[in-house]
A tleap script that builds the chain and sets N, CA, C and O, in Angstrom:
source leaprc.protein.ff14SB
mol = sequence {
  NMET ALA LEU THR GLU ALA GLN ARG LYS ALA
  ASN ASP LYS TYR LEU ALA ALA LYS TYR GLU
  ARG LEU PRO VAL SER TYR SER LYS ASP PHE
  CYS THR ALA VAL ARG ALA ALA ALA GLU ALA
  SER GLY CYS SER LEU ALA GLY TYR VAL LYS
  LYS ALA ILE GLU ALA GLN MET GLU GLN ASP
  LYS LYS SER GLY ALA CVAL
}
set mol.1.N position { 7.239 21.430 -8.559 }
set mol.1.CA position { 6.052 22.659 -8.675 }
set mol.1.C position { 5.498 22.056 -6.924 }
set mol.1.O position { 4.894 21.014 -6.667 }
set mol.2.N position { 5.846 22.856 -6.210 }
set mol.2.CA position { 5.660 22.798 -4.602 }
set mol.2.C position { 4.340 22.016 -3.882 }
set mol.2.O position { 3.414 21.935 -4.690 }
set mol.3.N position { 4.153 21.663 -3.103 }
set mol.3.CA position { 3.037 21.284 -2.807 }
set mol.3.C position { 2.183 22.172 -1.836 }
set mol.3.O position { 2.722 22.920 -1.020 }
set mol.4.N position { 0.865 22.055 -1.961 }
set mol.4.CA position { 0.615 23.260 -1.303 }
set mol.4.C position { 0.155 22.430 0.222 }
set mol.4.O position { 0.077 21.206 0.323 }
set mol.5.N position { -0.097 23.342 1.257 }
set mol.5.CA position { -0.075 23.489 2.662 }
set mol.5.C position { -1.027 22.443 2.717 }
set mol.5.O position { -0.507 21.684 3.535 }
set mol.6.N position { -1.864 22.035 2.439 }
set mol.6.CA position { -3.202 20.853 2.436 }
set mol.6.C position { -2.605 19.637 1.624 }
set mol.6.O position { -2.930 18.526 2.042 }
set mol.7.N position { -1.869 19.687 0.644 }
set mol.7.CA position { -1.368 18.468 0.522 }
set mol.7.C position { 0.096 18.166 1.721 }
set mol.7.O position { 0.334 17.129 2.340 }
set mol.8.N position { 0.584 18.986 1.726 }
set mol.8.CA position { 2.003 18.709 2.908 }
set mol.8.C position { 1.220 17.851 3.823 }
set mol.8.O position { 1.498 16.686 4.107 }
set mol.9.N position { 0.252 18.510 4.241 }
set mol.9.CA position { -0.596 17.765 5.743 }
set mol.9.C position { -1.111 16.355 5.529 }
set mol.9.O position { -0.991 15.443 6.346 }
set mol.10.N position { -1.768 16.264 4.197 }
set mol.10.CA position { -2.373 15.466 3.910 }
set mol.10.C position { -1.618 13.928 3.785 }
set mol.10.O position { -2.016 12.777 3.961 }
set mol.11.N position { -0.164 14.610 3.343 }
set mol.11.CA position { 1.266 13.654 3.347 }
set mol.11.C position { 1.840 13.496 4.662 }
set mol.11.O position { 2.583 12.515 4.640 }
set mol.12.N position { 1.818 13.927 5.556 }
set mol.12.CA position { 2.245 14.149 6.719 }
set mol.12.C position { 1.286 13.160 7.532 }
set mol.12.O position { 1.679 12.174 8.156 }
set mol.13.N position { -0.007 13.581 7.419 }
set mol.13.CA position { -0.940 12.613 8.306 }
set mol.13.C position { -1.010 11.034 7.754 }
set mol.13.O position { -1.422 10.136 8.489 }
set mol.14.N position { -0.628 10.824 6.582 }
set mol.14.CA position { -0.677 9.014 6.033 }
set mol.14.C position { 0.850 8.606 6.433 }
set mol.14.O position { 1.113 7.535 6.980 }
set mol.15.N position { 1.637 9.402 6.158 }
set mol.15.CA position { 2.957 9.279 6.631 }
set mol.15.C position { 3.183 8.766 8.233 }
set mol.15.O position { 4.078 8.000 8.588 }
set mol.16.N position { 2.494 9.173 8.824 }
set mol.16.CA position { 2.425 8.972 10.395 }
set mol.16.C position { 1.708 7.783 10.731 }
set mol.16.O position { 1.959 6.957 11.609 }
set mol.17.N position { 0.773 7.821 9.894 }
set mol.17.CA position { -0.156 6.407 10.308 }
set mol.17.C position { -0.273 5.283 9.176 }
set mol.17.O position { -1.252 4.609 8.855 }
set mol.18.N position { 0.973 5.290 8.693 }
set mol.18.CA position { 1.031 4.476 7.728 }
set mol.18.C position { 2.738 3.763 7.721 }
set mol.18.O position { 3.050 2.798 7.023 }
set mol.19.N position { 3.722 4.524 8.699 }
set mol.19.CA position { 5.104 3.918 8.138 }
set mol.19.C position { 5.405 4.825 9.627 }
set mol.19.O position { 4.939 5.846 10.133 }
set mol.20.N position { 6.684 3.597 10.066 }
set mol.20.CA position { 7.489 3.885 11.421 }
set mol.20.C position { 8.794 4.035 10.954 }
set mol.20.O position { 9.004 3.871 9.752 }
set mol.21.N position { 9.871 4.375 11.852 }
set mol.21.CA position { 11.261 5.007 11.131 }
set mol.21.C position { 12.463 4.010 12.428 }
set mol.21.O position { 12.692 4.138 13.631 }
set mol.22.N position { 12.918 3.132 11.418 }
set mol.22.CA position { 13.520 2.381 12.531 }
set mol.22.C position { 15.083 3.030 12.236 }
set mol.22.O position { 15.774 2.623 11.301 }
set mol.23.N position { 15.470 3.959 13.056 }
set mol.23.CA position { 16.741 4.209 13.099 }
set mol.23.C position { 17.915 3.665 13.511 }
set mol.23.O position { 17.935 3.041 14.571 }
set mol.24.N position { 19.027 3.811 12.768 }
set mol.24.CA position { 20.248 2.562 12.750 }
set mol.24.C position { 21.295 3.341 12.833 }
set mol.24.O position { 21.043 4.528 12.628 }
set mol.25.N position { 22.383 3.081 13.063 }
set mol.25.CA position { 23.868 3.959 12.954 }
set mol.25.C position { 24.941 3.002 12.475 }
set mol.25.O position { 24.641 1.838 12.738 }
set mol.26.N position { 25.661 3.088 12.089 }
set mol.26.CA position { 26.721 2.320 10.802 }
set mol.26.C position { 27.652 3.348 11.067 }
set mol.26.O position { 27.410 4.539 11.258 }
set mol.27.N position { 28.913 2.676 11.057 }
set mol.27.CA position { 30.334 3.268 10.587 }
set mol.27.C position { 30.560 4.060 9.218 }
set mol.27.O position { 30.142 3.362 8.295 }
set mol.28.N position { 31.066 5.250 8.778 }
set mol.28.CA position { 30.415 5.723 7.620 }
set mol.28.C position { 31.104 4.822 6.444 }
set mol.28.O position { 30.635 4.674 5.316 }
set mol.29.N position { 32.298 4.259 6.934 }
set mol.29.CA position { 33.054 3.316 5.597 }
set mol.29.C position { 31.564 2.794 5.292 }
set mol.29.O position { 31.058 3.104 4.214 }
set mol.30.N position { 30.789 1.944 6.288 }
set mol.30.CA position { 29.824 0.518 5.925 }
set mol.30.C position { 28.498 1.152 5.450 }
set mol.30.O position { 27.651 0.427 4.927 }
set mol.31.N position { 28.331 2.178 5.575 }
set mol.31.CA position { 27.414 3.071 5.455 }
set mol.31.C position { 27.930 3.481 3.747 }
set mol.31.O position { 26.880 3.269 3.141 }
set mol.32.N position { 28.597 3.779 3.064 }
set mol.32.CA position { 29.490 4.153 1.995 }
set mol.32.C position { 29.342 2.938 1.141 }
set mol.32.O position { 28.585 3.022 0.174 }
set mol.33.N position { 30.167 1.469 1.451 }
set mol.33.CA position { 29.710 0.745 1.170 }
set mol.33.C position { 28.310 0.011 1.091 }
set mol.33.O position { 28.098 -0.901 0.292 }
set mol.34.N position { 27.573 0.387 1.798 }
set mol.34.CA position { 26.205 -0.199 1.057 }
set mol.34.C position { 25.749 0.572 0.165 }
set mol.34.O position { 25.221 0.136 -0.858 }
set mol.35.N position { 25.926 2.186 0.498 }
set mol.35.CA position { 25.022 2.984 -0.907 }
set mol.35.C position { 25.900 2.468 -2.161 }
set mol.35.O position { 25.253 2.409 -3.206 }
set mol.36.N position { 27.497 2.015 -2.264 }
set mol.36.CA position { 27.887 1.921 -3.625 }
set mol.36.C position { 27.241 0.334 -4.092 }
set mol.36.O position { 27.256 -0.086 -5.249 }
set mol.37.N position { 26.631 -0.481 -2.782 }
set mol.37.CA position { 26.048 -1.596 -3.523 }
set mol.37.C position { 24.833 -1.652 -4.128 }
set mol.37.O position { 24.450 -2.382 -5.042 }
set mol.38.N position { 24.171 -0.654 -3.416 }
set mol.38.CA position { 22.197 -0.405 -3.506 }
set mol.38.C position { 22.538 0.378 -4.884 }
set mol.38.O position { 21.905 -0.010 -5.866 }
set mol.39.N position { 23.323 1.274 -5.043 }
set mol.39.CA position { 23.716 1.919 -6.317 }
set mol.39.C position { 23.850 1.137 -7.675 }
set mol.39.O position { 23.098 1.279 -8.640 }
set mol.40.N position { 25.048 0.193 -7.586 }
set mol.40.CA position { 25.546 -1.003 -8.507 }
set mol.40.C position { 23.921 -1.684 -8.677 }
set mol.40.O position { 23.394 -1.578 -9.784 }
set mol.41.N position { 23.095 -2.437 -7.455 }
set mol.41.CA position { 22.459 -3.165 -7.950 }
set mol.41.C position { 21.306 -2.751 -8.683 }
set mol.41.O position { 20.477 -3.534 -9.147 }
set mol.42.N position { 21.250 -1.059 -8.815 }
set mol.42.CA position { 20.042 -0.558 -9.863 }
set mol.42.C position { 19.139 -0.196 -8.311 }
set mol.42.O position { 18.122 0.248 -8.844 }
set mol.43.N position { 18.891 -0.110 -7.004 }
set mol.43.CA position { 18.197 0.306 -6.389 }
set mol.43.C position { 18.569 1.198 -5.432 }
set mol.43.O position { 19.747 1.452 -5.180 }
set mol.44.N position { 17.684 1.664 -4.912 }
set mol.44.CA position { 17.615 2.578 -4.436 }
set mol.44.C position { 18.496 1.999 -2.855 }
set mol.44.O position { 18.903 0.857 -2.637 }
set mol.45.N position { 18.616 3.526 -1.696 }
set mol.45.CA position { 19.090 2.966 -0.591 }
set mol.45.C position { 18.341 1.957 0.536 }
set mol.45.O position { 18.658 0.985 1.223 }
set mol.46.N position { 17.186 2.770 0.304 }
set mol.46.CA position { 16.119 2.407 1.148 }
set mol.46.C position { 15.481 0.737 0.390 }
set mol.46.O position { 15.252 -0.220 1.129 }
set mol.47.N position { 15.290 0.664 -1.042 }
set mol.47.CA position { 15.358 -0.448 -0.965 }
set mol.47.C position { 15.952 -1.735 -1.161 }
set mol.47.O position { 15.407 -2.832 -1.035 }
set mol.48.N position { 16.975 -1.510 -1.441 }
set mol.48.CA position { 18.384 -2.779 -1.081 }
set mol.48.C position { 18.212 -2.596 -0.063 }
set mol.48.O position { 18.560 -3.730 0.268 }
set mol.49.N position { 17.852 -1.952 1.246 }
set mol.49.CA position { 18.409 -2.124 2.512 }
set mol.49.C position { 16.896 -2.927 3.193 }
set mol.49.O position { 16.970 -3.650 4.187 }
set mol.50.N position { 15.591 -2.653 2.476 }
set mol.50.CA position { 14.588 -3.542 2.752 }
set mol.50.C position { 14.461 -4.892 2.350 }
set mol.50.O position { 13.837 -5.701 3.036 }
set mol.51.N position { 15.084 -5.227 1.141 }
set mol.51.CA position { 15.883 -6.442 0.535 }
set mol.51.C position { 16.660 -7.276 1.050 }
set mol.51.O position { 16.600 -8.504 1.002 }
set mol.52.N position { 17.803 -6.258 1.820 }
set mol.52.CA position { 18.309 -7.191 2.755 }
set mol.52.C position { 17.912 -8.074 3.756 }
set mol.52.O position { 18.199 -9.269 3.835 }
set mol.53.N position { 17.023 -7.200 4.749 }
set mol.53.CA position { 16.144 -7.358 5.842 }
set mol.53.C position { 15.381 -8.643 5.257 }
set mol.53.O position { 15.672 -9.789 5.598 }
set mol.54.N position { 14.418 -8.339 4.380 }
set mol.54.CA position { 13.568 -9.436 4.055 }
set mol.54.C position { 14.354 -10.694 3.794 }
set mol.54.O position { 13.931 -11.747 4.270 }
set mol.55.N position { 15.236 -10.683 3.224 }
set mol.55.CA position { 15.996 -11.852 2.931 }
set mol.55.C position { 16.505 -12.399 3.967 }
set mol.55.O position { 16.428 -13.627 4.027 }
set mol.56.N position { 17.069 -11.774 4.909 }
set mol.56.CA position { 17.277 -12.297 5.969 }
set mol.56.C position { 16.196 -12.649 6.965 }
set mol.56.O position { 16.543 -13.561 7.716 }
set mol.57.N position { 14.756 -12.090 7.216 }
set mol.57.CA position { 13.340 -12.320 7.644 }
set mol.57.C position { 13.628 -13.560 7.342 }
set mol.57.O position { 14.139 -14.162 8.287 }
set mol.58.N position { 13.464 -14.303 6.173 }
set mol.58.CA position { 13.275 -15.243 5.311 }
set mol.58.C position { 13.452 -16.525 5.669 }
set mol.58.O position { 12.772 -17.456 6.101 }
set mol.59.N position { 15.269 -16.163 5.168 }
set mol.59.CA position { 16.397 -17.602 6.074 }
set mol.59.C position { 16.280 -17.699 7.343 }
set mol.59.O position { 16.510 -18.818 7.801 }
set mol.60.N position { 15.916 -16.659 8.265 }
set mol.60.CA position { 15.419 -16.685 9.955 }
set mol.60.C position { 14.525 -18.338 9.960 }
set mol.60.O position { 14.745 -19.488 10.340 }
set mol.61.N position { 13.035 -17.277 9.033 }
set mol.61.CA position { 11.879 -18.238 9.543 }
set mol.61.C position { 12.437 -19.410 8.223 }
set mol.61.O position { 11.367 -20.019 8.206 }
set mol.62.N position { 12.961 -19.866 7.560 }
set mol.62.CA position { 13.541 -21.099 6.759 }
set mol.62.C position { 14.442 -22.315 8.148 }
set mol.62.O position { 14.582 -23.534 8.254 }
set mol.63.N position { 14.758 -21.386 8.776 }
set mol.63.CA position { 15.810 -22.229 9.519 }
set mol.63.C position { 15.840 -22.556 10.943 }
set mol.63.O position { 16.645 -23.105 11.696 }
set mol.64.N position { 13.983 -21.707 11.111 }
set mol.64.CA position { 13.419 -21.872 12.283 }
set mol.64.C position { 14.193 -20.641 14.165 }
set mol.64.O position { 14.241 -20.887 15.370 }
set mol.65.N position { 14.467 -19.835 13.574 }
set mol.65.CA position { 14.875 -18.998 14.585 }
set mol.65.C position { 14.647 -17.805 14.958 }
set mol.65.O position { 15.281 -17.000 15.640 }
set mol.66.N position { 13.143 -17.773 14.148 }
set mol.66.CA position { 12.139 -16.948 14.378 }
set mol.66.C position { 10.923 -17.909 14.369 }
set mol.66.O position { 9.788 -17.470 14.556 }
savepdb mol mol.pdb
quit
């Protein structure tokens, strides 16, 4: 079912207020490997990347790097 124009505008407004993109670029081979790892773990690509970043941030926090 398609969104109405009002629903689309509401979604766009919410995303603009609550989310920010972090564009990054990696080699195609690396991206393929990350997608495969995410799929194998049963996670979405975004969820897999988020977990990896959160784990690194926690590790940095514990080691006093941040």
